[in-house]
Each structure stands twice: as structure tokens, then as C-alpha cells.
Z-matrix of the N, CA and C atoms (Angstrom, degrees):
N
C 1 1.441
C 2 1.531 1 111.83
N 3 1.312 2 118.06 1 13.31
C 4 1.450 3 120.52 2 179.56
C 5 1.526 4 112.16 3 -57.72
N 6 1.348 5 117.48 4 -37.97
C 7 1.462 6 120.53 5 -179.60
C 8 1.528 7 110.27 6 -60.54
N 9 1.340 8 116.84 7 -37.66
C 10 1.454 9 120.18 8 -178.83
C 11 1.526 10 111.07 9 -67.32
N 12 1.328 11 116.94 10 -42.70
C 13 1.469 12 120.79 11 178.01
C 14 1.527 13 110.44 12 -62.61
N 15 1.313 14 116.32 13 -42.90
C 16 1.466 15 120.91 14 178.80
C 17 1.525 16 110.58 15 -64.29
N 18 1.320 17 116.40 16 -43.13
C 19 1.471 18 120.71 17 178.85
C 20 1.523 19 110.93 18 -62.55
N 21 1.311 20 116.96 19 -42.05
C 22 1.467 21 120.56 20 179.04
C 23 1.529 22 111.00 21 -61.90
N 24 1.318 23 116.53 22 -44.62
C 25 1.467 24 120.11 23 179.24
C 26 1.524 25 111.14 24 -62.56
N 27 1.328 26 116.58 25 -46.56
C 28 1.462 27 120.69 26 179.50
C 29 1.523 28 111.22 27 -59.37
N 30 1.331 29 116.10 28 -51.31
C 31 1.468 30 118.92 29 -175.14
C 32 1.523 31 111.82 30 -67.26
N 33 1.321 32 117.73 31 -38.34
C 34 1.467 33 120.17 32 178.70
C 35 1.525 34 111.53 33 -63.56
N 36 1.313 35 116.16 34 -48.61
C 37 1.467 36 119.52 35 -178.17
C 38 1.535 37 111.13 36 -65.45
N 39 1.327 38 116.41 37 -43.82
C 40 1.464 39 120.38 38 179.70
C 41 1.526 40 109.91 39 -63.85
N 42 1.319 41 116.73 40 -44.46
C 43 1.468 42 121.64 41 -178.62
C 44 1.526 43 111.60 42 -62.11
N 45 1.328 44 117.18 43 -45.21
C 46 1.465 45 119.66 44 179.49
C 47 1.527 46 111.27 45 -63.88
N 48 1.322 47 116.50 46 -39.75
C 49 1.466 48 120.38 47 176.91
C 50 1.530 49 110.19 48 -61.86
N 51 1.327 50 117.19 49 -41.43
C 52 1.467 51 120.85 50 178.49
C 53 1.525 52 111.29 51 -63.49
N 54 1.325 53 116.63 52 -41.95
C 55 1.467 54 119.96 53 179.49
C 56 1.529 55 110.88 54 -61.14
N 57 1.319 56 116.31 55 -42.97
C 58 1.469 57 120.68 56 179.18
C 59 1.523 58 109.81 57 -63.66
N 60 1.325 59 116.71 58 -45.26
C 61 1.458 60 120.87 59 -179.78
C 62 1.524 61 111.33 60 -63.57
N 63 1.322 62 117.35 61 -41.35
C 64 1.462 63 121.20 62 178.45
C 65 1.525 64 110.61 63 -63.30
N 66 1.320 65 117.11 64 -44.29
C 67 1.467 66 121.93 65 -178.50
C 68 1.527 67 112.70 66 -67.03
N 69 1.328 68 116.59 67 -28.65
C 70 1.467 69 119.77 68 -177.39
C 71 1.526 70 112.88 69 -101.99
N 72 1.328 71 116.26 70 6.18
C 73 1.463 72 119.77 71 176.92
C 74 1.514 73 114.65 72 72.78
N 75 1.313 74 117.16 73 20.59
C 76 1.464 75 121.28 74 178.74
C 77 1.517 76 109.83 75 -95.52
N 78 1.331 77 117.98 76 153.42
C 79 1.470 78 119.34 77 179.08
C 80 1.528 79 111.55 78 -65.34
N 81 1.315 80 115.06 79 148.21
C 82 1.457 81 120.91 80 -179.82
C 83 1.518 82 112.26 81 -77.41
N 84 1.312 83 115.13 82 173.20
C 85 1.467 84 122.06 83 178.48
C 86 1.532 85 107.04 84 -92.84
N 87 1.311 86 115.25 85 82.73
C 88 1.459 87 120.69 86 -176.99
C 89 1.524 88 109.60 87 -106.18
N 90 1.335 89 115.88 88 64.94
C 91 1.455 90 120.81 89 177.27
C 92 1.529 91 108.51 90 -109.65
N 93 1.331 92 117.19 91 144.63
C 94 1.466 93 119.10 92 179.21
C 95 1.537 94 113.00 93 -56.65
N 96 1.303 95 117.58 94 -34.70
C 97 1.465 96 120.70 95 -177.01
C 98 1.531 97 112.69 96 -67.95
N 99 1.334 98 117.76 97 -26.51
C 100 1.465 99 120.36 98 -178.13
C 101 1.526 100 113.35 99 -111.00
N 102 1.320 101 117.89 100 -45.45
C 103 1.461 102 120.34 101 -174.17
C 104 1.532 103 112.22 102 -72.84
N 105 1.327 104 118.12 103 -40.69
C 106 1.464 105 119.22 104 -179.60
C 107 1.532 106 112.24 105 -60.64
N 108 1.336 107 119.96 106 -46.06
C 109 1.468 108 118.99 107 177.63
C 110 1.533 109 112.92 108 -62.04
N 111 1.333 110 117.21 109 -33.54
C 112 1.462 111 120.50 110 176.99
C 113 1.528 112 109.59 111 -64.79
N 114 1.335 113 116.55 112 -47.48
C 115 1.457 114 120.14 113 177.96
C 116 1.528 115 110.95 114 -60.07
N 117 1.324 116 116.15 115 -41.61
C 118 1.461 117 119.90 116 -179.85
C 119 1.531 118 110.91 117 -61.42
N 120 1.310 119 116.44 118 -40.72
C 121 1.476 120 120.03 119 176.60
C 122 1.526 121 110.40 120 -64.01
N 123 1.317 122 116.78 121 -46.24
C 124 1.465 123 120.60 122 -179.32
C 125 1.527 124 111.15 123 -58.78
N 126 1.317 125 116.59 124 -47.21
C 127 1.463 126 120.62 125 -173.24
C 128 1.528 127 113.14 126 -73.82
N 129 1.301 128 117.89 127 -10.69
C 130 1.469 129 120.58 128 173.58
C 131 1.528 130 111.00 129 -67.35
N 132 1.324 131 116.49 130 -10.53
C 133 1.463 132 121.11 131 176.09
C 134 1.524 133 113.74 132 -80.84
N 135 1.338 134 117.57 133 -9.36
C 136 1.467 135 119.94 134 -177.25
C 137 1.528 136 114.33 135 -58.56
N 138 1.345 137 120.16 136 -46.69
C 139 1.465 138 118.04 137 -179.83
C 140 1.537 139 112.97 138 -57.60
N 141 1.318 140 116.65 139 -37.54
C 142 1.467 141 119.79 140 178.09
C 143 1.535 142 110.43 141 -68.82
N 144 1.317 143 116.63 142 -43.44
C 145 1.463 144 120.83 143 178.88
C 146 1.527 145 111.12 144 -57.89
N 147 1.315 146 116.68 145 -39.05
C 148 1.465 147 121.87 146 -175.94
C 149 1.532 148 113.85 147 -89.65
N 150 1.318 149 118.46 148 5.60
C 151 1.467 150 121.46 149 -174.10
C 152 1.530 151 113.44 150 -54.24
N 153 1.341 152 117.98 151 -29.65
C 154 1.460 153 120.73 152 -179.05
C 155 1.530 154 112.79 153 -105.34
N 156 1.330 155 117.48 154 7.02
C 157 1.465 156 121.12 155 178.53
C 158 1.529 157 108.07 156 -86.30
N 159 1.321 158 114.80 157 119.03
C 160 1.450 159 120.12 158 -178.09
C 161 1.523 160 110.48 159 -84.54
N 162 1.303 161 115.93 160 134.65
C 163 1.466 162 122.60 161 176.60
C 164 1.514 163 107.74 162 -158.59
N 165 1.299 164 115.58 163 158.13
C 166 1.469 165 117.89 164 178.96
C 167 1.532 166 109.09 165 -75.44
N 168 1.295 167 115.25 166 151.77
C 169 1.458 168 121.36 167 179.94
C 170 1.528 169 109.83 168 -56.53
N 171 1.319 170 116.13 169 135.62
C 172 1.456 171 121.92 170 -179.41
C 173 1.518 172 114.07 171 96.38
N 174 1.337 173 117.20 172 -11.75
C 175 1.455 174 120.01 173 175.92
C 176 1.524 175 108.34 174 -60.15
N 177 1.320 176 116.79 175 135.78
C 178 1.466 177 120.49 176 -177.95
C 179 1.513 178 109.96 177 -143.21
N 180 1.314 179 115.43 178 150.23
C 181 1.464 180 120.25 179 171.79
C 182 1.517 181 109.27 180 -148.77
N 183 1.313 182 114.21 181 161.13
C 184 1.466 183 121.45 182 -177.83
C 185 1.519 184 110.10 183 -114.13
N 186 1.318 185 114.89 184 137.15
C 187 1.461 186 122.19 185 167.78
C 188 1.524 187 105.45 186 -107.16
N 189 1.310 188 115.66 187 121.27
C 190 1.462 189 121.30 188 179.10
C 191 1.518 190 108.97 189 -113.66
N 192 1.315 191 115.68 190 130.93
C 193 1.455 192 121.23 191 169.36
C 194 1.522 193 104.59 192 -107.39
N 195 1.322 194 115.56 193 122.04
C 196 1.466 195 120.01 194 -173.06
C 197 1.525 196 112.45 195 -70.72
N 198 1.321 197 115.16 196 164.74
C 199 1.460 198 121.73 197 173.45
C 200 1.515 199 113.82 198 90.17
N 201 1.332 200 114.24 199 174.09
C 202 1.461 201 120.62 200 -175.82
C 203 1.528 202 113.25 201 -70.86
N 204 1.310 203 118.28 202 -14.64
C 205 1.467 204 121.45 203 178.54
C 206 1.519 205 111.95 204 -94.51
N 207 1.315 206 116.25 205 -13.88
C 208 1.456 207 121.01 206 -174.87
C 209 1.507 208 112.78 207 -86.30
N 210 1.319 209 114.87 208 -142.72
C 211 1.449 210 120.40 209 -179.10
C 212 1.508 211 110.28 210 158.60
N 213 1.333 212 115.09 211 -167.43
C 214 1.458 213 122.86 212 -179.80
C 215 1.522 214 109.22 213 -119.76
N 216 1.326 215 115.92 214 134.50
C 217 1.453 216 122.57 215 173.97
C 218 1.518 217 106.39 216 -125.35
N 219 1.320 218 116.53 217 128.37
C 220 1.459 219 122.12 218 -176.67
C 221 1.524 220 109.28 219 -111.98
N 222 1.322 221 116.08 220 124.63
C 223 1.455 222 121.53 221 177.16
C 224 1.524 223 108.25 222 -106.65
N 225 1.340 224 115.95 223 130.52
C 226 1.462 225 121.82 224 -175.03
C 227 1.525 226 108.95 225 -127.11
N 228 1.325 227 115.09 226 136.14
C 229 1.468 228 120.16 227 175.78
C 230 1.520 229 108.64 228 -83.86
N 231 1.306 230 116.03 229 117.42
C 232 1.458 231 122.83 230 175.78
C 233 1.531 232 107.99 231 -98.47
N 234 1.295 233 117.56 232 -179.01
C 235 1.467 234 121.38 233 -176.13
C 236 1.529 235 112.82 234 -54.61
N 237 1.320 236 117.10 235 -44.58
C 238 1.458 237 119.84 236 -174.02
C 239 1.524 238 114.68 237 -110.10
N 240 1.340 239 117.53 238 -14.53
C 241 1.472 240 118.37 239 -176.25
C 242 1.524 241 110.62 240 -165.09
N 243 1.308 242 114.99 241 170.38
C 244 1.461 243 122.23 242 173.21
C 245 1.527 244 108.05 243 -84.63
N 246 1.338 245 116.29 244 143.52
C 247 1.465 246 121.31 245 178.64
C 248 1.523 247 110.06 246 -138.91
N 249 1.326 248 115.33 247 147.80
C 250 1.457 249 119.83 248 170.01
C 251 1.520 250 108.19 249 -76.17
N 252 1.315 251 116.58 250 133.56
C 253 1.463 252 121.71 251 178.16
C 254 1.518 253 109.21 252 -98.23
N 255 1.308 254 116.52 253 146.17
C 256 1.462 255 121.02 254 179.56
C 257 1.516 256 112.15 255 -69.08
N 258 1.305 257 117.05 256 -35.89
C 259 1.463 258 121.75 257 -178.89
C 260 1.523 259 109.35 258 -119.22
N 261 1.330 260 117.59 259 137.53
C 262 1.470 261 119.20 260 175.21
C 263 1.528 262 110.91 261 -60.22
N 264 1.300 263 115.44 262 133.71
C 265 1.455 264 121.74 263 -178.52
C 266 1.528 265 109.28 264 -97.57
N 267 1.311 266 116.64 265 70.36
C 268 1.459 267 122.08 266 -173.66
C 269 1.522 268 113.69 267 -51.00
N 270 1.331 269 117.41 268 -39.07
C 271 1.460 270 119.72 269 -175.06
C 272 1.529 271 112.56 270 -72.57
N 273 1.324 272 119.50 271 -19.53
C 274 1.459 273 122.43 272 -175.98
C 275 1.526 274 112.81 273 -109.32
N 276 1.305 275 117.45 274 13.36
C 277 1.461 276 120.14 275 -173.82
C 278 1.522 277 113.20 276 -72.87
N 279 1.327 278 114.22 277 136.29
C 280 1.456 279 121.17 278 172.74
C 281 1.520 280 110.68 279 -100.22
N 282 1.342 281 116.71 280 -22.51
C 283 1.462 282 120.09 281 -176.86
C 284 1.528 283 110.23 282 -163.67
N 285 1.313 284 113.42 283 165.42
C 286 1.465 285 121.58 284 176.12
C 287 1.521 286 106.93 285 -148.93
N 288 1.318 287 116.56 286 133.30
C 289 1.457 288 121.06 287 175.21
C 290 1.523 289 107.59 288 -121.12
N 291 1.325 290 116.05 289 129.66
C 292 1.468 291 121.81 290 178.64
C 293 1.518 292 108.40 291 -111.88
N 294 1.321 293 114.95 292 124.33
C 295 1.463 294 122.18 293 -178.11
C 296 1.518 295 108.14 294 -115.80
N 297 1.348 296 117.62 295 128.00
C 298 1.468 297 119.23 296 177.46
C 299 1.529 298 111.35 297 -59.73
N 300 1.313 299 116.35 298 140.79
C 301 1.469 300 120.17 299 -176.53
C 302 1.521 301 112.21 300 -58.92
N 303 1.317 302 117.39 301 -30.83
C 304 1.463 303 120.76 302 -177.40
C 305 1.526 304 112.47 303 -64.70
N 306 1.334 305 117.33 304 -28.72
C 307 1.467 306 118.33 305 -178.23
C 308 1.524 307 113.27 306 -109.87
N 309 1.326 308 118.12 307 -4.98
C 310 1.469 309 119.92 308 -178.10
C 311 1.525 310 112.33 309 -51.99
N 312 1.302 311 117.21 310 -52.75
C 313 1.462 312 120.38 311 -178.07
C 314 1.523 313 111.32 312 -63.07
N 315 1.332 314 116.86 313 -34.16
C 316 1.468 315 120.18 314 -178.59
C 317 1.526 316 111.35 315 -71.60
N 318 1.332 317 116.88 316 -33.24
C 319 1.465 318 120.56 317 177.51
C 320 1.525 319 110.00 318 -61.02
N 321 1.336 320 116.86 319 -43.93
C 322 1.458 321 121.42 320 -172.71
C 323 1.528 322 114.20 321 -88.98
N 324 1.343 323 117.29 322 1.23
C 325 1.467 324 121.03 323 179.23
C 326 1.519 325 112.16 324 -124.95
N 327 1.311 326 116.59 325 17.32
C 328 1.467 327 123.10 326 -179.10
C 329 1.525 328 111.94 327 61.18
N 330 1.327 329 116.25 328 29.19
C 331 1.462 330 121.28 329 178.50
C 332 1.520 331 112.50 330 -89.68
N 333 1.311 332 116.96 331 -4.01
C 334 1.459 333 123.04 332 176.65
C 335 1.527 334 105.95 333 -151.90
N 336 1.320 335 116.86 334 139.29
C 337 1.459 336 118.16 335 -179.01
C 338 1.527 337 110.25 336 -78.17
N 339 1.324 338 116.75 337 154.43
C 340 1.470 339 119.84 338 -177.02
C 341 1.528 340 113.86 339 -56.22
N 342 1.313 341 117.95 340 -34.67
C 343 1.460 342 120.67 341 -179.51
C 344 1.531 343 111.21 342 -65.98
N 345 1.312 344 117.77 343 -42.49
C 346 1.469 345 121.54 344 177.82
C 347 1.522 346 110.68 345 -67.47
N 348 1.332 347 116.27 346 -40.34
C 349 1.460 348 120.17 347 178.57
C 350 1.522 349 110.53 348 -65.08
N 351 1.324 350 116.80 349 -39.99
C 352 1.463 351 121.47 350 -177.41
C 353 1.525 352 111.85 351 -57.43
N 354 1.320 353 116.36 352 -33.29
C 355 1.465 354 120.20 353 179.79
C 356 1.525 355 112.38 354 -70.18
N 357 1.343 356 117.14 355 -14.96
C 358 1.461 357 121.05 356 -175.30
C 359 1.528 358 114.08 357 -111.02
N 360 1.323 359 116.92 358 -5.75
C 361 1.460 360 119.99 359 -178.02
C 362 1.525 361 110.59 360 -98.03
N 363 1.320 362 115.28 361 167.43
C 364 1.456 363 121.60 362 176.25
C 365 1.523 364 107.59 363 -124.53
N 366 1.331 365 116.13 364 130.00
C 367 1.458 366 121.15 365 -179.83
C 368 1.520 367 109.23 366 -120.62
N 369 1.322 368 115.05 367 132.95
C 370 1.460 369 122.10 368 173.11
C 371 1.519 370 107.14 369 -119.90
N 372 1.312 371 116.97 370 134.66
C 373 1.456 372 120.70 371 177.07
C 374 1.513 373 112.41 372 90.50
N 375 1.320 374 116.03 373 -146.86
C 376 1.462 375 124.60 374 -172.71
C 377 1.530 376 111.54 375 -69.53
N 378 1.310 377 115.76 376 99.54
C 379 1.475 378 122.24 377 -177.38
C 380 1.533 379 111.24 378 -60.91
N 381 1.318 380 117.37 379 -42.36
C 382 1.463 381 120.63 380 -178.21
C 383 1.527 382 111.96 381 -62.09
N 384 1.310 383 116.30 382 -31.31
C 385 1.462 384 120.30 383 179.77
C 386 1.521 385 111.21 384 -67.36
N 387 1.324 386 118.16 385 -37.50
C 388 1.467 387 120.10 386 -175.23
C 389 1.530 388 113.83 387 -96.18
N 390 1.325 389 118.45 388 -9.02
C 391 1.467 390 119.96 389 -179.91
C 392 1.529 391 113.77 390 -53.40
N 393 1.342 392 120.08 391 -40.84
C 394 1.473 393 119.12 392 -179.64
C 395 1.536 394 114.19 393 -60.53
N 396 1.326 395 118.22 394 -22.22
C 397 1.467 396 120.56 395 -179.28
C 398 1.528 397 110.55 396 -54.49
N 399 1.329 398 117.04 397 -38.09
C 400 1.463 399 120.56 398 -177.74
C 401 1.524 400 112.77 399 -72.49
N 402 1.323 401 117.78 400 -4.65
C 403 1.462 402 120.66 401 177.99
C 404 1.532 403 112.70 402 -108.15
N 405 1.344 404 116.40 403 3.71
C 406 1.463 405 120.22 404 178.84
C 407 1.526 406 109.70 405 -63.59
N 408 1.319 407 116.68 406 121.16
C 409 1.458 408 121.16 407 173.95
C 410 1.514 409 107.29 408 -109.71
N 411 1.325 410 116.12 409 110.54
C 412 1.454 411 121.19 410 -172.14
C 413 1.515 412 113.28 411 -104.14
N 414 1.322 413 116.23 412 14.50
C 415 1.457 414 121.10 413 176.51
C 416 1.521 415 108.04 414 -132.91
N 417 1.303 416 116.73 415 167.39
C 418 1.451 417 119.94 416 173.00
C 419 1.516 418 106.75 417 -75.43
N 420 1.323 419 115.23 418 113.78
C 421 1.478 420 119.39 419 -175.58
C 422 1.507 421 111.00 420 -126.79
């Protein structure tokens, strides 16, 4: 479980630094070397978040965080559970949600409410399938 301890330390320290910067009007730490790994840690919570979401096997959707620090994360319903896929399954997609990089971290740390975030995101496809993404809490809150 060393990776989990390391991920927790990284995300906690990065998140607290972002909160301080946001409160003091300073620019955030939006570098690919730091922000992308934080997002990757946060989005690893998707399979757990979706554990009770019913869908037919093979259902897939993409969460995109825009910009050079972001990326694509694909969640796929397998026989027994949801799993993150290594490669986006474009041909099997039911939905795609695009979140601006500036608010991605705030969505997953309760730094912005889902209603405010919803006004800034873009959804293609099955809206009901991707709605839970805005409720992912990836920190101890």
C-alpha cells in the first residue's frame, strides 16, 4: 500500500497549497509534473463512486480534464464492477464529460459545488451516466 500513502501525501500537500493560493489570489500550481498525478490519484476513486450505478456490461464513458495537465480517464462497466481502462474506448462510449482544468481539483475536493461546476462542464451523451462524477470526493472531507 505504499503507493496509496504516497498518493495521499502528494494530494494533501498539493491541495493545501492550492487552497492557500486560491485564498490569496495567487496562481495555482498547474504544471503537468504535479497537477496531472494529483488528478490521476483523484480519479482512481471513480470505480468506487460508481459501485452502485447499474449499467450493462461494456458501458463506458470518458472523464476529460482539459489542458496540458489534464487527460482522459475511461470508466468501463465489466461483469462484476466498474474499472478504469488504460485506453479510451471511443467506439463503446455512452458519454463524455469535459471539465476545465481550472476547476477539476475543486470538483473533487469539495471546493466548488456541483451546481456551479455543472455550469462550466461539457457533457456529450448520457447525462445521467456522468452526473455522479461531480460528486466524487477524492480527499478526506
